[in-house]
Every structure is written in structure tokens, then in C-alpha cells.
DOSESE-268514 format. One line per field, with one value per atom (N, C-alpha, C, CB): residue number from 0; atom name; y, z, x. Coordinates in steps of 0.2 Angstrom, whole numbers, plus 5000, padded with zeros to 4 digits. Atoms other than C-alpha are relative to their C-alpha. Glycine has a CB too. Layout:
N
rofi	[NUM / ...] $
drenmar	[CA / ...] $
v	[Y / ...] $
w	[Z / ...] $
u	[X / ...] $
//
This chain:
115
rofi	[0 / 0 / 0 / 0 / 1 / 1 / 1 / 1 / 2 / 2 / 2 / 2 / 3 / 3 / 3 / 3 / 4 / 4 / 4 / 4 / 5 / 5 / 5 / 5 / 6 / 6 / 6 / 6 / 7 / 7 / 7 / 7 / 8 / 8 / 8 / 8 / 9 / 9 / 9 / 9 / 10 / 10 / 10 / 10 / 11 / 11 / 11 / 11 / 12 / 12 / 12 / 12 / 13 / 13 / 13 / 13 / 14 / 14 / 14 / 14 / 15 / 15 / 15 / 15 / 16 / 16 / 16 / 16 / 17 / 17 / 17 / 17 / 18 / 18 / 18 / 18 / 19 / 19 / 19 / 19 / 20 / 20 / 20 / 20 / 21 / 21 / 21 / 21 / 22 / 22 / 22 / 22 / 23 / 23 / 23 / 23 / 24 / 24 / 24 / 24 / 25 / 25 / 25 / 25 / 26 / 26 / 26 / 26 / 27 / 27 / 27 / 27 / 28 / 28 / 28 / 28 / 29 / 29 / 29 / 29 / 30 / 30 / 30 / 30 / 31 / 31 / 31 / 31 / 32 / 32 / 32 / 32 / 33 / 33 / 33 / 33 / 34 / 34 / 34 / 34 / 35 / 35 / 35 / 35 / 36 / 36 / 36 / 36 / 37 / 37 / 37 / 37 / 38 / 38 / 38 / 38 / 39 / 39 / 39 / 39 / 40 / 40 / 40 / 40 / 41 / 41 / 41 / 41 / 42 / 42 / 42 / 42 / 43 / 43 / 43 / 43 / 44 / 44 / 44 / 44 / 45 / 45 / 45 / 45 / 46 / 46 / 46 / 46 / 47 / 47 / 47 / 47 / 48 / 48 / 48 / 48 / 49 / 49 / 49 / 49 / 50 / 50 / 50 / 50 / 51 / 51 / 51 / 51 / 52 / 52 / 52 / 52 / 53 / 53 / 53 / 53 / 54 / 54 / 54 / 54 / 55 / 55 / 55 / 55 / 56 / 56 / 56 / 56 / 57 / 57 / 57 / 57 / 58 / 58 / 58 / 58 / 59 / 59 / 59 / 59 / 60 / 60 / 60 / 60 / 61 / 61 / 61 / 61 / 62 / 62 / 62 / 62 / 63 / 63 / 63 / 63 / 64 / 64 / 64 / 64 / 65 / 65 / 65 / 65 / 66 / 66 / 66 / 66 / 67 / 67 / 67 / 67 / 68 / 68 / 68 / 68 / 69 / 69 / 69 / 69 / 70 / 70 / 70 / 70 / 71 / 71 / 71 / 71 / 72 / 72 / 72 / 72 / 73 / 73 / 73 / 73 / 74 / 74 / 74 / 74 / 75 / 75 / 75 / 75 / 76 / 76 / 76 / 76 / 77 / 77 / 77 / 77 / 78 / 78 / 78 / 78 / 79 / 79 / 79 / 79 / 80 / 80 / 80 / 80 / 81 / 81 / 81 / 81 / 82 / 82 / 82 / 82 / 83 / 83 / 83 / 83 / 84 / 84 / 84 / 84 / 85 / 85 / 85 / 85 / 86 / 86 / 86 / 86 / 87 / 87 / 87 / 87 / 88 / 88 / 88 / 88 / 89 / 89 / 89 / 89 / 90 / 90 / 90 / 90 / 91 / 91 / 91 / 91 / 92 / 92 / 92 / 92 / 93 / 93 / 93 / 93 / 94 / 94 / 94 / 94 / 95 / 95 / 95 / 95 / 96 / 96 / 96 / 96 / 97 / 97 / 97 / 97 / 98 / 98 / 98 / 98 / 99 / 99 / 99 / 99 / 100 / 100 / 100 / 100 / 101 / 101 / 101 / 101 / 102 / 102 / 102 / 102 / 103 / 103 / 103 / 103 / 104 / 104 / 104 / 104 / 105 / 105 / 105 / 105 / 106 / 106 / 106 / 106 / 107 / 107 / 107 / 107 / 108 / 108 / 108 / 108 / 109 / 109 / 109 / 109 / 110 / 110 / 110 / 110 / 111 / 111 / 111 / 111 / 112 / 112 / 112 / 112 / 113 / 113 / 113 / 113 / 114 / 114 / 114 / 114] $
drenmar	[N / CA / C / CB / N / CA / C / CB / N / CA / C / CB / N / CA / C / CB / N / CA / C / CB / N / CA / C / CB / N / CA / C / CB / N / CA / C / CB / N / CA / C / CB / N / CA / C / CB / N / CA / C / CB / N / CA / C / CB / N / CA / C / CB / N / CA / C / CB / N / CA / C / CB / N / CA / C / CB / N / CA / C / CB / N / CA / C / CB / N / CA / C / CB / N / CA / C / CB / N / CA / C / CB / N / CA / C / CB / N / CA / C / CB / N / CA / C / CB / N / CA / C / CB / N / CA / C / CB / N / CA / C / CB / N / CA / C / CB / N / CA / C / CB / N / CA / C / CB / N / CA / C / CB / N / CA / C / CB / N / CA / C / CB / N / CA / C / CB / N / CA / C / CB / N / CA / C / CB / N / CA / C / CB / N / CA / C / CB / N / CA / C / CB / N / CA / C / CB / N / CA / C / CB / N / CA / C / CB / N / CA / C / CB / N / CA / C / CB / N / CA / C / CB / N / CA / C / CB / N / CA / C / CB / N / CA / C / CB / N / CA / C / CB / N / CA / C / CB / N / CA / C / CB / N / CA / C / CB / N / CA / C / CB / N / CA / C / CB / N / CA / C / CB / N / CA / C / CB / N / CA / C / CB / N / CA / C / CB / N / CA / C / CB / N / CA / C / CB / N / CA / C / CB / N / CA / C / CB / N / CA / C / CB / N / CA / C / CB / N / CA / C / CB / N / CA / C / CB / N / CA / C / CB / N / CA / C / CB / N / CA / C / CB / N / CA / C / CB / N / CA / C / CB / N / CA / C / CB / N / CA / C / CB / N / CA / C / CB / N / CA / C / CB / N / CA / C / CB / N / CA / C / CB / N / CA / C / CB / N / CA / C / CB / N / CA / C / CB / N / CA / C / CB / N / CA / C / CB / N / CA / C / CB / N / CA / C / CB / N / CA / C / CB / N / CA / C / CB / N / CA / C / CB / N / CA / C / CB / N / CA / C / CB / N / CA / C / CB / N / CA / C / CB / N / CA / C / CB / N / CA / C / CB / N / CA / C / CB / N / CA / C / CB / N / CA / C / CB / N / CA / C / CB / N / CA / C / CB / N / CA / C / CB / N / CA / C / CB / N / CA / C / CB / N / CA / C / CB / N / CA / C / CB / N / CA / C / CB / N / CA / C / CB / N / CA / C / CB / N / CA / C / CB / N / CA / C / CB / N / CA / C / CB / N / CA / C / CB / N / CA / C / CB / N / CA / C / CB / N / CA / C / CB / N / CA / C / CB / N / CA / C / CB] $
v	[5000 / 4804 / 5007 / 4997 / 4993 / 4819 / 5000 / 5002 / 4999 / 4826 / 5005 / 5003 / 4995 / 4835 / 5004 / 4996 / 4996 / 4850 / 5004 / 5005 / 4997 / 4860 / 5008 / 4997 / 4993 / 4879 / 5000 / 5005 / 4999 / 4883 / 5008 / 4996 / 4993 / 4902 / 5003 / 5003 / 4997 / 4913 / 5008 / 4998 / 4993 / 4932 / 5002 / 5003 / 4997 / 4941 / 5008 / 4997 / 4993 / 4959 / 5001 / 5004 / 5000 / 4962 / 5005 / 4994 / 4996 / 4970 / 4996 / 5004 / 5003 / 4965 / 5000 / 5004 / 5000 / 4959 / 4997 / 4995 / 5001 / 4954 / 5002 / 4992 / 4999 / 4959 / 4994 / 5003 / 5006 / 4948 / 4998 / 5002 / 5003 / 4936 / 4996 / 4995 / 5004 / 4927 / 4993 / 5004 / 5007 / 4908 / 4996 / 4997 / 5004 / 4895 / 4993 / 4998 / 5006 / 4880 / 4995 / 5001 / 5005 / 4864 / 5003 / 4994 / 4998 / 4866 / 5007 / 4998 / 4993 / 4883 / 5005 / 5000 / 4995 / 4892 / 5003 / 4997 / 4996 / 4906 / 5003 / 5005 / 4997 / 4914 / 5005 / 4995 / 4995 / 4928 / 4997 / 5008 / 5002 / 4924 / 5005 / 4993 / 4995 / 4935 / 4998 / 5008 / 5002 / 4935 / 5006 / 4999 / 4996 / 4944 / 4999 / 5000 / 5001 / 4947 / 5002 / 5004 / 4997 / 4948 / 5000 / 4995 / 4999 / 4953 / 4999 / 5007 / 5001 / 4948 / 5000 / 4994 / 5000 / 4951 / 4994 / 5006 / 5006 / 4935 / 5001 / 4994 / 4999 / 4933 / 4994 / 4999 / 5005 / 4924 / 5002 / 5001 / 4999 / 4922 / 5007 / 5001 / 4993 / 4940 / 5005 / 5002 / 4995 / 4949 / 4998 / 5000 / 5001 / 4952 / 5002 / 5005 / 4998 / 4951 / 5000 / 4994 / 5000 / 4953 / 4994 / 5006 / 5006 / 4937 / 5002 / 4994 / 4999 / 4939 / 4993 / 5004 / 5007 / 4925 / 5003 / 4997 / 4999 / 4925 / 4996 / 4999 / 5004 / 4919 / 5000 / 5002 / 5001 / 4913 / 5001 / 4994 / 4999 / 4920 / 4999 / 5007 / 5001 / 4915 / 5003 / 4992 / 4997 / 4924 / 4998 / 5007 / 5002 / 4919 / 5006 / 4999 / 4995 / 4928 / 5005 / 4996 / 4995 / 4937 / 5005 / 4996 / 4995 / 4948 / 5007 / 4998 / 4994 / 4966 / 5003 / 5005 / 4996 / 4977 / 5005 / 5004 / 4995 / 4989 / 4996 / 5002 / 5004 / 4975 / 4999 / 4993 / 5002 / 4970 / 5006 / 4998 / 4994 / 4988 / 5003 / 5006 / 4998 / 4990 / 4995 / 5001 / 5005 / 4974 / 5002 / 4994 / 4997 / 4984 / 4999 / 5008 / 5001 / 4979 / 5006 / 4999 / 4995 / 4989 / 5002 / 5006 / 4998 / 4992 / 4995 / 4999 / 5004 / 4986 / 4997 / 5005 / 5005 / 4972 / 4996 / 4996 / 5004 / 4964 / 4994 / 5004 / 5006 / 4946 / 4995 / 4997 / 5006 / 4933 / 4995 / 5002 / 5006 / 4916 / 4993 / 5001 / 5006 / 4898 / 4997 / 4995 / 5003 / 4887 / 4994 / 4997 / 5005 / 4875 / 4997 / 5002 / 5004 / 4861 / 4996 / 4996 / 5004 / 4853 / 4996 / 5004 / 5004 / 4840 / 4999 / 4993 / 5001 / 4837 / 4996 / 5007 / 5004 / 4826 / 5005 / 4993 / 4996 / 4836 / 4996 / 5003 / 5003 / 4832 / 4994 / 5005 / 5006 / 4820 / 4994 / 5002 / 5005 / 4810 / 5000 / 4993 / 4999 / 4817 / 5003 / 5004 / 4996 / 4821 / 5006 / 4995 / 4994 / 4839 / 5003 / 5004 / 4997 / 4849 / 5008 / 4998 / 4993 / 4867 / 5003 / 5002 / 4997 / 4877 / 5008 / 5000 / 4993 / 4893 / 5002 / 5001 / 4998 / 4904 / 5002 / 5007 / 4998 / 4906 / 5005 / 4994 / 4995 / 4923 / 5001 / 5006 / 4999 / 4927 / 5007 / 4995 / 4992 / 4945 / 5003 / 5001 / 4996 / 4958 / 5007 / 4999 / 4992 / 4976 / 5003 / 5001 / 4996 / 4989 / 5005 / 5003 / 4995 / 4998 / 5007 / 4997 / 4993 / 5013 / 5004 / 5000 / 4997 / 5017 / 5002 / 4996 / 4998 / 5016 / 5006 / 4994 / 4995 / 5028 / 5007 / 4999 / 4994 / 5040 / 5002 / 4999 / 4998 / 5040 / 5005 / 4994] $
w	[4995 / 4890 / 5002 / 5006 / 4998 / 4895 / 5007 / 4995 / 4993 / 4912 / 5000 / 5004 / 4999 / 4917 / 5006 / 5000 / 4994 / 4928 / 5000 / 4999 / 4999 / 4934 / 5002 / 5006 / 4997 / 4939 / 5005 / 4994 / 4994 / 4956 / 5001 / 5006 / 4999 / 4955 / 5001 / 4993 / 4998 / 4963 / 5000 / 5007 / 5000 / 4960 / 5003 / 4993 / 4997 / 4971 / 5001 / 5007 / 4999 / 4972 / 5004 / 4993 / 4995 / 4987 / 5006 / 5002 / 4994 / 5004 / 5006 / 5002 / 4994 / 5020 / 5005 / 5004 / 4996 / 5031 / 5008 / 4996 / 4993 / 5047 / 5002 / 5001 / 4998 / 5057 / 5000 / 5007 / 5000 / 5055 / 5007 / 4997 / 4994 / 5069 / 4999 / 5003 / 5001 / 5071 / 5003 / 5004 / 4998 / 5073 / 4999 / 4995 / 5001 / 5074 / 4996 / 5007 / 5004 / 5062 / 5003 / 4992 / 4998 / 5063 / 5001 / 4996 / 4999 / 5069 / 5001 / 4994 / 4998 / 5076 / 4995 / 5004 / 5005 / 5060 / 5000 / 4992 / 4999 / 5062 / 4994 / 5005 / 5006 / 5050 / 5002 / 4995 / 4999 / 5049 / 4996 / 4998 / 5003 / 5045 / 5000 / 5004 / 5000 / 5040 / 4994 / 4998 / 5005 / 5028 / 4996 / 5003 / 5005 / 5012 / 4997 / 4994 / 5003 / 5005 / 4992 / 5004 / 5007 / 4986 / 4998 / 4995 / 5002 / 4978 / 4993 / 5002 / 5007 / 4962 / 4999 / 4997 / 5001 / 4954 / 4996 / 4995 / 5003 / 4950 / 4998 / 5005 / 5002 / 4941 / 5003 / 4992 / 4997 / 4950 / 4997 / 5009 / 5004 / 4939 / 4995 / 5004 / 5004 / 4931 / 5004 / 4998 / 4995 / 4946 / 5000 / 5007 / 4998 / 4949 / 5008 / 4996 / 4993 / 4967 / 5001 / 5005 / 4999 / 4975 / 5004 / 5004 / 4996 / 4981 / 5003 / 4994 / 4996 / 4994 / 5001 / 5006 / 4998 / 4995 / 5004 / 4993 / 4995 / 5010 / 4999 / 5007 / 5002 / 5007 / 5007 / 4994 / 4995 / 5021 / 4997 / 5004 / 5003 / 5018 / 5006 / 4997 / 4995 / 5026 / 4997 / 5002 / 5002 / 5025 / 5005 / 4998 / 4995 / 5033 / 5005 / 4996 / 4995 / 5049 / 4999 / 5007 / 5001 / 5042 / 4995 / 4997 / 5005 / 5031 / 5004 / 4999 / 4997 / 5034 / 5004 / 4994 / 4995 / 5047 / 4996 / 5005 / 5004 / 5033 / 4998 / 4994 / 5002 / 5026 / 5006 / 4997 / 4995 / 5043 / 5003 / 5006 / 4998 / 5048 / 4995 / 5001 / 5005 / 5032 / 5000 / 4994 / 5000 / 5035 / 5005 / 5002 / 4996 / 5042 / 4996 / 5001 / 5003 / 5038 / 4996 / 5005 / 5004 / 5023 / 4995 / 5004 / 5004 / 5015 / 4994 / 5003 / 5007 / 4996 / 5001 / 4994 / 5000 / 4994 / 4993 / 5006 / 5006 / 4979 / 5003 / 4994 / 4998 / 4982 / 4995 / 5006 / 5005 / 4972 / 5005 / 4995 / 4996 / 4979 / 4997 / 5007 / 5003 / 4978 / 5005 / 5000 / 4996 / 4985 / 5004 / 4995 / 4996 / 4999 / 5004 / 5005 / 4996 / 5006 / 5005 / 4995 / 4995 / 5022 / 5004 / 5006 / 4997 / 5032 / 5008 / 4997 / 4993 / 5051 / 5002 / 5004 / 4997 / 5062 / 5005 / 5002 / 4995 / 5072 / 5006 / 4997 / 4993 / 5090 / 5000 / 5005 / 5000 / 5084 / 4995 / 4997 / 5004 / 5074 / 4992 / 5002 / 5007 / 5057 / 4996 / 4999 / 5003 / 5044 / 4996 / 4995 / 5003 / 5038 / 4996 / 5006 / 5004 / 5025 / 5001 / 4992 / 5000 / 5025 / 4994 / 5007 / 5006 / 5010 / 5001 / 4994 / 4999 / 5011 / 4994 / 5007 / 5005 / 5000 / 5004 / 4997 / 4997 / 5004 / 4995 / 5000 / 5003 / 4999 / 4998 / 5003 / 5001 / 4990 / 4998 / 4994 / 5001 / 4985 / 5002 / 4992 / 4998 / 4993 / 4998 / 5008 / 5002 / 4987 / 5002 / 4992 / 4998 / 4992 / 4995 / 5007 / 5006 / 4976 / 5002 / 4996 / 4999 / 4984 / 5003 / 5006 / 4997 / 4994 / 4994 / 5005 / 5006 / 4977 / 4997 / 4996 / 5004 / 4969 / 5004 / 4999 / 4996 / 4984 / 5000 / 5007 / 4999 / 4984 / 4994 / 4999] $
u	[5004 / 5066 / 4998 / 5003 / 5002 / 5055 / 4998 / 4994 / 5002 / 5052 / 4994 / 5006 / 5006 / 5036 / 5001 / 4993 / 5000 / 5036 / 4994 / 5006 / 5006 / 5022 / 5001 / 4995 / 4999 / 5019 / 4995 / 4998 / 5004 / 5013 / 5001 / 5001 / 4999 / 5011 / 4993 / 5002 / 5006 / 4998 / 5002 / 4998 / 5000 / 4995 / 4994 / 5002 / 5006 / 4983 / 5001 / 4999 / 5001 / 4977 / 4994 / 5000 / 5006 / 4966 / 5001 / 4998 / 4999 / 4965 / 5001 / 4994 / 4998 / 4973 / 4993 / 5006 / 5007 / 4958 / 5002 / 4996 / 4999 / 4967 / 5008 / 4999 / 4994 / 4982 / 5005 / 5001 / 4995 / 4998 / 5001 / 5007 / 4998 / 5002 / 5006 / 4994 / 4994 / 5018 / 4999 / 5007 / 5001 / 5018 / 5006 / 4994 / 4994 / 5031 / 4998 / 5003 / 5001 / 5032 / 5004 / 5002 / 4996 / 5042 / 5007 / 4999 / 4993 / 5060 / 5001 / 5004 / 5000 / 5057 / 5001 / 5006 / 5000 / 5056 / 4993 / 5001 / 5006 / 5044 / 4997 / 5001 / 5003 / 5032 / 4994 / 4997 / 5006 / 5019 / 4994 / 5002 / 5006 / 5001 / 4995 / 4997 / 5005 / 4987 / 4995 / 5003 / 5005 / 4972 / 4999 / 4994 / 5001 / 4969 / 4993 / 5005 / 5007 / 4951 / 5001 / 4995 / 5001 / 4948 / 4993 / 5005 / 5007 / 4932 / 4999 / 4997 / 5002 / 4924 / 4992 / 5003 / 5007 / 4907 / 4998 / 4998 / 5002 / 4898 / 4992 / 5001 / 5008 / 4881 / 4997 / 5000 / 5005 / 4867 / 4994 / 5000 / 5006 / 4853 / 5001 / 4994 / 5000 / 4850 / 5004 / 4993 / 4997 / 4858 / 5008 / 4997 / 4992 / 4877 / 5000 / 5004 / 4999 / 4883 / 5007 / 4996 / 4993 / 4899 / 5002 / 5003 / 4997 / 4909 / 5006 / 5000 / 4994 / 4922 / 5004 / 4999 / 4996 / 4936 / 5006 / 5003 / 4995 / 4947 / 5006 / 4998 / 4994 / 4965 / 5005 / 5004 / 4995 / 4977 / 5006 / 4999 / 4993 / 4994 / 5005 / 5001 / 4995 / 5010 / 5007 / 5001 / 4994 / 5027 / 5005 / 5001 / 4995 / 5044 / 5001 / 5006 / 4999 / 5048 / 5005 / 5001 / 4994 / 5063 / 4998 / 5005 / 5003 / 5051 / 5002 / 4993 / 4998 / 5056 / 4994 / 5002 / 5004 / 5048 / 4996 / 5004 / 5003 / 5043 / 4993 / 5004 / 5006 / 5031 / 4995 / 5002 / 5005 / 5024 / 4996 / 5004 / 5003 / 5020 / 4995 / 5005 / 5005 / 5010 / 4994 / 5003 / 5006 / 4999 / 4995 / 5003 / 5005 / 4985 / 4993 / 5000 / 5007 / 4966 / 4998 / 4995 / 5002 / 4960 / 5005 / 4997 / 4995 / 4977 / 5000 / 5006 / 4999 / 4978 / 5007 / 4999 / 4994 / 4991 / 5000 / 5000 / 4998 / 4999 / 5004 / 5003 / 4996 / 5006 / 5001 / 4996 / 4998 / 5015 / 5002 / 5006 / 4998 / 5018 / 4998 / 4997 / 5002 / 5013 / 4995 / 5007 / 5005 / 4999 / 5004 / 4994 / 4998 / 5003 / 4994 / 5005 / 5006 / 4991 / 5003 / 4996 / 4998 / 4994 / 4995 / 5004 / 5005 / 4985 / 5001 / 4999 / 4999 / 4982 / 4994 / 5000 / 5005 / 4971 / 4997 / 5002 / 5003 / 4958 / 4999 / 4993 / 5001 / 4953 / 4995 / 4997 / 5004 / 4940 / 5003 / 4993 / 4997 / 4952 / 4999 / 4999 / 5001 / 4947 / 5005 / 4993 / 4994 / 4960 / 4997 / 5003 / 5002 / 4958 / 5005 / 4998 / 4995 / 4966 / 5000 / 4999 / 5000 / 4972 / 5004 / 5004 / 4996 / 4977 / 5002 / 4995 / 4998 / 4987 / 5004 / 5004 / 4996 / 4997 / 5007 / 4997 / 4993 / 5016 / 5003 / 5005 / 4998 / 5021 / 5007 / 4997 / 4993 / 5037 / 5001 / 5002 / 4999 / 5034 / 4994 / 5001 / 5006 / 5023 / 5001 / 4999 / 4999 / 5020 / 4993 / 5002 / 5005 / 5008 / 4998 / 5001 / 5001 / 5001 / 4998 / 4994 / 5002 / 4993 / 5006 / 4994 / 4994 / 5009 / 5005 / 5003 / 4996 / 5019 / 4998 / 5001 / 5003 / 5007 / 5002 / 4992 / 4999 / 5009 / 5007 / 4998 / 4993 / 5028 / 5002 / 5004] $
//
């Protein structure tokens, strides 16, 4: 009998685009939420243009103060984590989906170079 497993792994290298805010999840487990922007060149016809993708990031509330202090818009950031999709019903009764990245590792490349 074989078992099938999957891989849910995300690696992002981008820029912090929003200040972190603290939020509460179910059962009083808190987390920090912020946005990271990644840029890529895409071809549209004969031209190349920049495409920006904004990623919603969540990290557990027990993350170190060192990381929180460096989550400033414009700072380069490296993130490893996993994708998580949740659903909710909006005020009109329509089921909606929200996808975010649960960060398990965060580094600041420019600060490592400066050290």
C-alpha cells in the first residue's frame, strides 16, 4: 500500500509593503499580519512590463521583537512558509476564500550583508 504526500512550500523574496498588525485567531492565538510585494517582468505583446503581486503574510505572535522591528515598508525580506486557504461568509451571505502565506522562516537579506 502506498501513501501519497504533498509539498506545500513557499519561498518569497520581496519587499515589505505594509506595517505588521497584530490579530487574534480562534482560541486566542494571536498572529502578526503584513503584506509583501514581489515584482516580476512580464511580456505583453512586444513590450515588457513590471507586474506586482501582493502576498498576505501571517506569523505567530511569539515571533521575536527583532523581526517585528524590521518589518518596515521598503525593507527587503526573504520568507519561507506554506500556503493556507480559509473560507468565510461575507455580510451578503456569499462564501469567500482568502489565501495567505504562513511564514515559518524570515530573514532580511540586506541586513545580513550589512553585518
